[in-house]
SEGU-770337 format. One record per residue (C-alpha): y, z, x; residue number from 1. Coordinates in nm, 3 decimals. Layout:
residues N
Y; Z; X; NUM;
...
end
This chain:
residues 453
-1.719; 19.891; -4.403; 1;
-1.820; 19.901; -4.769; 2;
-2.087; 19.636; -4.715; 3;
-2.226; 19.824; -4.418; 4;
-2.243; 20.148; -4.614; 5;
-2.424; 19.972; -4.893; 6;
-2.676; 19.827; -4.648; 7;
-2.746; 20.171; -4.498; 8;
-2.800; 20.321; -4.841; 9;
-3.039; 20.043; -4.935; 10;
-3.228; 20.092; -4.610; 11;
-3.262; 20.466; -4.669; 12;
-3.438; 20.406; -4.998; 13;
-3.637; 20.100; -4.894; 14;
-3.798; 20.250; -4.584; 15;
-4.051; 20.528; -4.648; 16;
-4.044; 20.809; -4.391; 17;
-4.334; 21.029; -4.284; 18;
-4.291; 21.408; -4.292; 19;
-4.528; 21.648; -4.119; 20;
-4.546; 22.023; -4.065; 21;
-4.697; 22.199; -3.765; 22;
-4.697; 22.551; -3.628; 23;
-4.741; 22.727; -3.297; 24;
-4.825; 23.086; -3.206; 25;
-4.793; 23.211; -2.851; 26;
-4.838; 23.545; -2.674; 27;
-4.683; 23.564; -2.328; 28;
-4.735; 23.782; -2.022; 29;
-4.492; 23.813; -1.733; 30;
-4.370; 24.081; -1.495; 31;
-4.001; 24.055; -1.404; 32;
-3.799; 24.288; -1.178; 33;
-3.433; 24.272; -1.071; 34;
-3.294; 24.409; -0.746; 35;
-3.069; 24.662; -0.919; 36;
-3.378; 24.863; -1.026; 37;
-3.343; 24.752; -1.387; 38;
-3.636; 24.594; -1.566; 39;
-3.706; 24.406; -1.886; 40;
-4.004; 24.439; -2.119; 41;
-4.240; 24.162; -2.019; 42;
-4.416; 24.119; -2.354; 43;
-4.316; 23.837; -2.584; 44;
-4.454; 23.648; -2.882; 45;
-4.324; 23.316; -3.007; 46;
-4.420; 23.167; -3.340; 47;
-4.264; 22.849; -3.472; 48;
-4.302; 22.626; -3.776; 49;
-4.178; 22.273; -3.713; 50;
-4.089; 22.004; -3.966; 51;
-4.072; 21.651; -3.831; 52;
-3.995; 21.328; -4.010; 53;
-3.946; 20.966; -3.909; 54;
-3.865; 20.630; -4.058; 55;
-3.801; 20.275; -3.942; 56;
-3.475; 20.089; -4.002; 57;
-3.451; 19.720; -4.095; 58;
-3.353; 19.633; -3.737; 59;
-3.670; 19.794; -3.595; 60;
-3.500; 20.108; -3.465; 61;
-3.660; 20.442; -3.550; 62;
-3.489; 20.752; -3.684; 63;
-3.665; 21.087; -3.642; 64;
-3.577; 21.439; -3.752; 65;
-3.683; 21.782; -3.624; 66;
-3.628; 22.127; -3.768; 67;
-3.797; 22.431; -3.612; 68;
-3.804; 22.780; -3.760; 69;
-3.908; 23.094; -3.573; 70;
-4.136; 23.371; -3.698; 71;
-3.824; 23.575; -3.780; 72;
-3.732; 23.310; -4.040; 73;
-3.449; 23.188; -3.815; 74;
-3.360; 22.824; -3.757; 75;
-3.407; 22.770; -3.383; 76;
-3.381; 22.393; -3.336; 77;
-3.272; 22.092; -3.535; 78;
-3.177; 21.738; -3.451; 79;
-3.169; 21.372; -3.549; 80;
-3.271; 21.104; -3.296; 81;
-3.215; 20.728; -3.307; 82;
-3.467; 20.541; -3.090; 83;
-3.308; 20.207; -2.996; 84;
-3.600; 20.075; -2.794; 85;
-3.498; 19.928; -2.457; 86;
-3.142; 20.052; -2.514; 87;
-3.255; 20.414; -2.501; 88;
-3.231; 20.701; -2.748; 89;
-2.927; 20.867; -2.901; 90;
-2.951; 21.214; -3.057; 91;
-2.742; 21.480; -3.227; 92;
-2.913; 21.816; -3.170; 93;
-2.849; 22.187; -3.116; 94;
-3.089; 22.188; -2.816; 95;
-3.093; 22.005; -2.482; 96;
-3.199; 21.645; -2.548; 97;
-3.019; 21.495; -2.247; 98;
-2.797; 21.596; -1.957; 99;
-2.819; 21.876; -1.706; 100;
-2.969; 22.123; -1.953; 101;
-3.299; 21.931; -1.953; 102;
-3.347; 22.013; -1.583; 103;
-3.196; 22.364; -1.580; 104;
-3.510; 22.512; -1.417; 105;
-3.793; 22.279; -1.310; 106;
-3.970; 22.524; -1.075; 107;
-4.334; 22.618; -1.153; 108;
-4.380; 22.979; -1.265; 109;
-4.623; 23.220; -1.427; 110;
-4.547; 23.110; -1.782; 111;
-4.177; 23.195; -1.805; 112;
-3.876; 23.172; -1.574; 113;
-3.829; 23.491; -1.367; 114;
-3.467; 23.520; -1.483; 115;
-3.546; 23.489; -1.855; 116;
-3.428; 23.775; -2.082; 117;
-3.218; 23.933; -1.805; 118;
-2.836; 23.920; -1.808; 119;
-2.584; 23.966; -1.528; 120;
-2.213; 24.038; -1.564; 121;
-2.056; 23.873; -1.866; 122;
-2.318; 23.599; -1.901; 123;
-2.626; 23.603; -2.118; 124;
-2.956; 23.508; -1.962; 125;
-2.991; 23.136; -1.897; 126;
-2.619; 23.054; -1.866; 127;
-2.403; 22.921; -1.581; 128;
-2.267; 23.275; -1.540; 129;
-2.617; 23.361; -1.414; 130;
-2.654; 23.048; -1.204; 131;
-2.861; 22.852; -1.457; 132;
-2.756; 22.490; -1.520; 133;
-2.739; 22.510; -1.900; 134;
-2.371; 22.480; -2.004; 135;
-2.408; 22.318; -2.346; 136;
-2.400; 22.510; -2.674; 137;
-2.387; 22.432; -3.044; 138;
-2.432; 22.077; -3.171; 139;
-2.426; 21.822; -2.892; 140;
-2.454; 21.445; -2.853; 141;
-2.724; 21.332; -2.613; 142;
-2.839; 21.000; -2.468; 143;
-3.155; 20.916; -2.270; 144;
-3.291; 20.596; -2.119; 145;
-3.536; 20.479; -1.851; 146;
-3.431; 20.231; -1.579; 147;
-3.652; 20.126; -1.288; 148;
-3.870; 20.433; -1.322; 149;
-3.572; 20.672; -1.330; 150;
-3.495; 20.882; -1.639; 151;
-3.117; 20.894; -1.692; 152;
-2.964; 21.118; -1.958; 153;
-2.624; 21.254; -2.059; 154;
-2.488; 21.512; -2.301; 155;
-2.152; 21.619; -2.447; 156;
-2.035; 21.894; -2.681; 157;
-1.698; 22.015; -2.813; 158;
-1.690; 22.395; -2.816; 159;
-1.342; 22.431; -2.661; 160;
-1.023; 22.222; -2.643; 161;
-1.196; 21.980; -2.405; 162;
-1.559; 21.865; -2.397; 163;
-1.841; 21.995; -2.182; 164;
-2.012; 21.689; -2.029; 165;
-2.319; 21.649; -1.809; 166;
-2.540; 21.386; -1.648; 167;
-2.898; 21.415; -1.516; 168;
-3.121; 21.176; -1.320; 169;
-3.493; 21.234; -1.273; 170;
-3.740; 21.037; -1.059; 171;
-4.084; 21.138; -1.186; 172;
-4.380; 21.047; -0.964; 173;
-4.157; 20.901; -0.691; 174;
-4.475; 20.912; -0.487; 175;
-4.795; 21.047; -0.638; 176;
-4.736; 21.410; -0.736; 177;
-4.370; 21.421; -0.619; 178;
-4.085; 21.463; -0.867; 179;
-3.717; 21.496; -0.777; 180;
-3.399; 21.512; -0.980; 181;
-3.033; 21.612; -0.985; 182;
-2.758; 21.681; -1.236; 183;
-2.385; 21.744; -1.258; 184;
-2.169; 21.895; -1.531; 185;
-1.812; 21.991; -1.614; 186;
-1.832; 22.303; -1.831; 187;
-1.532; 22.385; -2.049; 188;
-1.629; 22.752; -2.066; 189;
-1.302; 22.862; -2.229; 190;
-0.998; 22.697; -2.384; 191;
-0.809; 22.702; -2.050; 192;
-1.074; 22.716; -1.775; 193;
-1.366; 22.505; -1.664; 194;
-1.641; 22.517; -1.404; 195;
-1.825; 22.242; -1.216; 196;
-2.204; 22.263; -1.195; 197;
-2.448; 22.085; -0.966; 198;
-2.827; 22.124; -0.946; 199;
-3.105; 21.955; -0.748; 200;
-3.482; 22.009; -0.758; 201;
-3.809; 21.887; -0.611; 202;
-4.162; 21.961; -0.732; 203;
-4.496; 21.854; -0.593; 204;
-4.844; 21.875; -0.745; 205;
-5.176; 21.817; -0.576; 206;
-5.503; 21.906; -0.745; 207;
-5.458; 22.235; -0.929; 208;
-5.157; 22.347; -0.721; 209;
-4.791; 22.288; -0.812; 210;
-4.492; 22.399; -0.601; 211;
-4.121; 22.361; -0.659; 212;
-3.773; 22.433; -0.526; 213;
-3.433; 22.415; -0.696; 214;
-3.076; 22.503; -0.602; 215;
-2.784; 22.529; -0.847; 216;
-2.412; 22.566; -0.761; 217;
-2.147; 22.679; -1.010; 218;
-1.787; 22.628; -0.894; 219;
-1.556; 22.844; -1.106; 220;
-1.183; 22.783; -1.151; 221;
-1.095; 23.139; -1.048; 222;
-1.084; 23.200; -0.672; 223;
-1.381; 23.371; -0.502; 224;
-1.600; 23.347; -0.815; 225;
-1.854; 23.078; -0.724; 226;
-2.224; 23.129; -0.800; 227;
-2.530; 22.987; -0.623; 228;
-2.888; 23.024; -0.744; 229;
-3.200; 22.937; -0.546; 230;
-3.542; 22.924; -0.714; 231;
-3.889; 22.847; -0.588; 232;
-4.236; 22.900; -0.726; 233;
-4.601; 22.806; -0.727; 234;
-4.870; 22.778; -0.993; 235;
-5.242; 22.733; -0.945; 236;
-5.505; 22.628; -1.198; 237;
-5.810; 22.797; -1.048; 238;
-6.033; 22.623; -1.300; 239;
-6.032; 22.532; -1.668; 240;
-6.030; 22.903; -1.755; 241;
-5.802; 23.075; -1.502; 242;
-5.446; 22.996; -1.398; 243;
-5.194; 23.204; -1.202; 244;
-4.827; 23.159; -1.117; 245;
-4.553; 23.323; -0.914; 246;
-4.180; 23.254; -0.915; 247;
-3.863; 23.382; -0.744; 248;
-3.502; 23.330; -0.850; 249;
-3.218; 23.463; -0.628; 250;
-2.856; 23.438; -0.740; 251;
-2.559; 23.493; -0.506; 252;
-2.227; 23.592; -0.665; 253;
-1.922; 23.536; -0.448; 254;
-1.734; 23.806; -0.640; 255;
-2.004; 24.071; -0.582; 256;
-2.161; 24.235; -0.281; 257;
-2.521; 24.232; -0.410; 258;
-2.739; 23.933; -0.495; 259;
-2.950; 23.929; -0.810; 260;
-3.320; 23.897; -0.724; 261;
-3.578; 23.813; -0.991; 262;
-3.953; 23.779; -0.943; 263;
-4.221; 23.690; -1.196; 264;
-4.600; 23.670; -1.187; 265;
-4.842; 23.568; -1.460; 266;
-5.214; 23.514; -1.512; 267;
-5.423; 23.379; -1.798; 268;
-5.799; 23.372; -1.848; 269;
-6.030; 23.244; -2.123; 270;
-6.408; 23.224; -2.118; 271;
-6.599; 23.109; -2.422; 272;
-6.614; 23.389; -2.677; 273;
-6.519; 23.665; -2.430; 274;
-6.152; 23.756; -2.393; 275;
-6.045; 23.939; -2.077; 276;
-5.680; 24.023; -2.019; 277;
-5.485; 24.211; -1.754; 278;
-5.117; 24.300; -1.746; 279;
-4.851; 24.467; -1.534; 280;
-4.489; 24.552; -1.608; 281;
-4.204; 24.717; -1.419; 282;
-4.023; 24.924; -1.679; 283;
-4.010; 25.226; -1.446; 284;
-4.011; 25.275; -1.069; 285;
-4.389; 25.223; -1.074; 286;
-4.590; 24.978; -1.284; 287;
-4.782; 25.034; -1.605; 288;
-5.116; 24.850; -1.574; 289;
-5.395; 24.786; -1.822; 290;
-5.724; 24.601; -1.854; 291;
-5.910; 24.510; -2.173; 292;
-6.250; 24.348; -2.231; 293;
-6.364; 24.222; -2.573; 294;
-6.702; 24.077; -2.667; 295;
-6.660; 23.920; -3.010; 296;
-6.979; 23.823; -3.194; 297;
-7.205; 23.977; -2.928; 298;
-7.471; 23.933; -3.193; 299;
-7.388; 23.789; -3.532; 300;
-7.129; 24.014; -3.695; 301;
-7.109; 24.264; -3.405; 302;
-6.791; 24.305; -3.199; 303;
-6.736; 24.558; -2.921; 304;
-6.460; 24.617; -2.668; 305;
-6.303; 24.866; -2.430; 306;
-5.981; 24.911; -2.236; 307;
-5.827; 25.128; -1.966; 308;
-5.463; 25.180; -1.864; 309;
-5.239; 25.376; -1.632; 310;
-4.915; 25.436; -1.820; 311;
-4.602; 25.510; -1.617; 312;
-4.440; 25.694; -1.908; 313;
-4.146; 25.817; -1.699; 314;
-4.010; 25.758; -1.350; 315;
-4.218; 26.045; -1.207; 316;
-4.516; 26.096; -1.442; 317;
-4.805; 25.889; -1.569; 318;
-5.098; 25.915; -1.808; 319;
-5.444; 25.757; -1.813; 320;
-5.566; 25.591; -2.133; 321;
-5.916; 25.480; -2.236; 322;
-6.032; 25.325; -2.563; 323;
-6.362; 25.186; -2.695; 324;
-6.444; 25.028; -3.030; 325;
-6.729; 24.873; -3.226; 326;
-6.714; 24.668; -3.548; 327;
-6.985; 24.516; -3.761; 328;
-6.955; 24.277; -4.053; 329;
-7.231; 24.174; -4.291; 330;
-7.151; 23.961; -4.590; 331;
-6.834; 24.098; -4.749; 332;
-6.862; 24.445; -4.592; 333;
-6.699; 24.542; -4.259; 334;
-6.729; 24.879; -4.084; 335;
-6.576; 25.003; -3.761; 336;
-6.540; 25.296; -3.524; 337;
-6.298; 25.355; -3.234; 338;
-6.221; 25.642; -2.997; 339;
-5.914; 25.668; -2.773; 340;
-5.842; 25.928; -2.502; 341;
-5.501; 25.994; -2.345; 342;
-5.483; 26.214; -2.035; 343;
-5.127; 26.306; -1.931; 344;
-5.052; 26.465; -1.593; 345;
-4.941; 26.795; -1.748; 346;
-5.220; 27.052; -1.797; 347;
-5.365; 27.114; -2.145; 348;
-5.188; 26.814; -2.304; 349;
-5.478; 26.569; -2.350; 350;
-5.502; 26.372; -2.675; 351;
-5.809; 26.220; -2.840; 352;
-5.807; 26.003; -3.151; 353;
-6.110; 25.893; -3.355; 354;
-6.084; 25.621; -3.616; 355;
-6.339; 25.484; -3.862; 356;
-6.320; 25.271; -4.171; 357;
-6.482; 25.031; -4.413; 358;
-6.356; 24.734; -4.615; 359;
-6.522; 24.538; -4.894; 360;
-6.427; 24.198; -5.033; 361;
-6.527; 24.222; -5.398; 362;
-6.456; 23.853; -5.447; 363;
-6.216; 23.587; -5.316; 364;
-5.922; 23.762; -5.481; 365;
-5.995; 24.134; -5.468; 366;
-6.064; 24.359; -5.170; 367;
-6.067; 24.735; -5.111; 368;
-6.073; 24.950; -4.799; 369;
-6.089; 25.310; -4.678; 370;
-5.999; 25.446; -4.335; 371;
-5.986; 25.778; -4.147; 372;
-5.797; 25.859; -3.827; 373;
-5.819; 26.208; -3.672; 374;
-5.620; 26.307; -3.363; 375;
-5.691; 26.618; -3.155; 376;
-5.410; 26.762; -2.939; 377;
-5.500; 27.003; -2.658; 378;
-5.151; 27.151; -2.685; 379;
-5.178; 27.224; -3.061; 380;
-5.412; 27.440; -3.265; 381;
-5.425; 27.193; -3.557; 382;
-5.564; 26.839; -3.560; 383;
-5.372; 26.555; -3.722; 384;
-5.577; 26.404; -4.007; 385;
-5.497; 26.068; -4.166; 386;
-5.671; 25.904; -4.460; 387;
-5.593; 25.581; -4.636; 388;
-5.726; 25.381; -4.928; 389;
-5.601; 25.046; -5.047; 390;
-5.661; 24.763; -5.287; 391;
-5.537; 24.408; -5.238; 392;
-5.526; 24.130; -5.495; 393;
-5.441; 23.768; -5.421; 394;
-5.334; 23.514; -5.682; 395;
-5.225; 23.177; -5.551; 396;
-4.971; 23.232; -5.275; 397;
-4.888; 23.588; -5.383; 398;
-5.060; 23.900; -5.253; 399;
-5.019; 24.237; -5.422; 400;
-5.125; 24.549; -5.232; 401;
-5.153; 24.911; -5.345; 402;
-5.204; 25.160; -5.064; 403;
-5.214; 25.540; -5.055; 404;
-5.209; 25.721; -4.722; 405;
-5.207; 26.093; -4.647; 406;
-5.125; 26.264; -4.320; 407;
-5.198; 26.632; -4.259; 408;
-5.057; 26.825; -3.963; 409;
-4.855; 26.543; -3.804; 410;
-4.849; 26.588; -3.428; 411;
-5.047; 26.911; -3.465; 412;
-4.779; 27.077; -3.681; 413;
-4.880; 27.209; -4.023; 414;
-4.768; 26.993; -4.315; 415;
-4.864; 26.700; -4.540; 416;
-4.715; 26.356; -4.588; 417;
-4.826; 26.128; -4.873; 418;
-4.704; 25.772; -4.906; 419;
-4.797; 25.515; -5.170; 420;
-4.682; 25.156; -5.127; 421;
-4.685; 24.884; -5.392; 422;
-4.531; 24.551; -5.289; 423;
-4.573; 24.177; -5.279; 424;
-4.714; 24.099; -4.937; 425;
-4.685; 23.790; -4.717; 426;
-4.848; 23.907; -4.395; 427;
-5.170; 24.103; -4.350; 428;
-5.376; 24.267; -4.077; 429;
-5.749; 24.214; -4.097; 430;
-6.009; 24.463; -3.979; 431;
-6.220; 24.762; -4.073; 432;
-5.938; 25.018; -4.057; 433;
-5.676; 24.827; -4.249; 434;
-5.462; 25.104; -4.395; 435;
-5.414; 25.313; -4.079; 436;
-5.283; 25.195; -3.745; 437;
-5.290; 25.452; -3.464; 438;
-5.214; 25.737; -3.702; 439;
-4.849; 25.634; -3.743; 440;
-4.645; 25.773; -4.031; 441;
-4.624; 25.537; -4.326; 442;
-4.284; 25.426; -4.456; 443;
-4.195; 25.233; -4.767; 444;
-4.221; 24.853; -4.735; 445;
-4.391; 24.877; -4.396; 446;
-4.587; 24.552; -4.363; 447;
-4.797; 24.693; -4.078; 448;
-5.001; 24.882; -4.333; 449;
-5.094; 24.585; -4.549; 450;
-5.457; 24.560; -4.658; 451;
-5.677; 24.255; -4.625; 452;
-6.050; 24.197; -4.619; 453;
end
């Protein structure tokens, strides 16, 4: 044992490992609605910084390491994997490397599973209590190998008195475009109870169309408590620029009279320099819908855009919103103008906001900016007036910003608010109106009001 430990130590120092850093930023769109008339906000953004490293052992096996950190400075994933070549891979991770969790939901969708971010009963979203085949938690041991075209994997974790174990088998490209798979698990969901989980799926892709179907059964120890979830979906890549998807996930609870029904739809579109986006969400009984069109660099330095929306601001009322903007940059100077109109259903309650500003990059380290935002309320005799001026200085990795904002007659009510912010700054918004965002009140240490050229 001593000799082996000495060999491992020598190997660790003799073999040089490569370390790399990468990052991702993602904005998501999805509409999700449950049958109980409850809805979840369909907007999400995911940013991740990933650190990966690898090194080769004397016997030719490869050790790799992953650590991922979210935009909220939270560790989301970490793991160490030993690649043993033809003998497969062994990993210790806090995410699903092998087992049933890797095939928890294989159905095509509009960018996110229809059940995501919704919870039922005592279970959080994405757990067996909601019919999703993902029983593992915490650090888990996983194994994966390929035999005769089949991908076989297993996983085990110790969160209770007994382990949670699972096995998954996938047959990718059984025939061209067809993928099938199945998994089983014994979930030790408490110190004294367990549940058995089974899932099976099939997906098929031809051209730009993908369809899929999956069924998951959760057999609970307690009588009359079984759960069955059925999911199916379709996605279609219209062309290189447009893709759409639709998914359904229905969960039947033996202990309840109503089934949970989730639906999700998503669309994405890109076209050269033009960005066109559309969205719909079900936060009320009726949807809030919006459309935006942006033409960046219409001519060199000129950017214009416009948007319209119907906002279901309560279960029985809505308001129409329109906005238009224009920005122009020449050299180190940027100027901009924007007007926004809000028309509620109630009479004499319209709102109109006008914003304009200018920013100037004195040099690579120093920039200054000035912005104005005036809001007129039909229901008030006074207009809200906002002004802001700021200076930003960058030295190495540190940014120091000094901003002074004033607000007169907030919401149309007489009064003045002055806020000055001095702070080290790590994140910045860039644009012509950098010290005012929609006329919001300024609070100390509010990074939304950071200044950048």
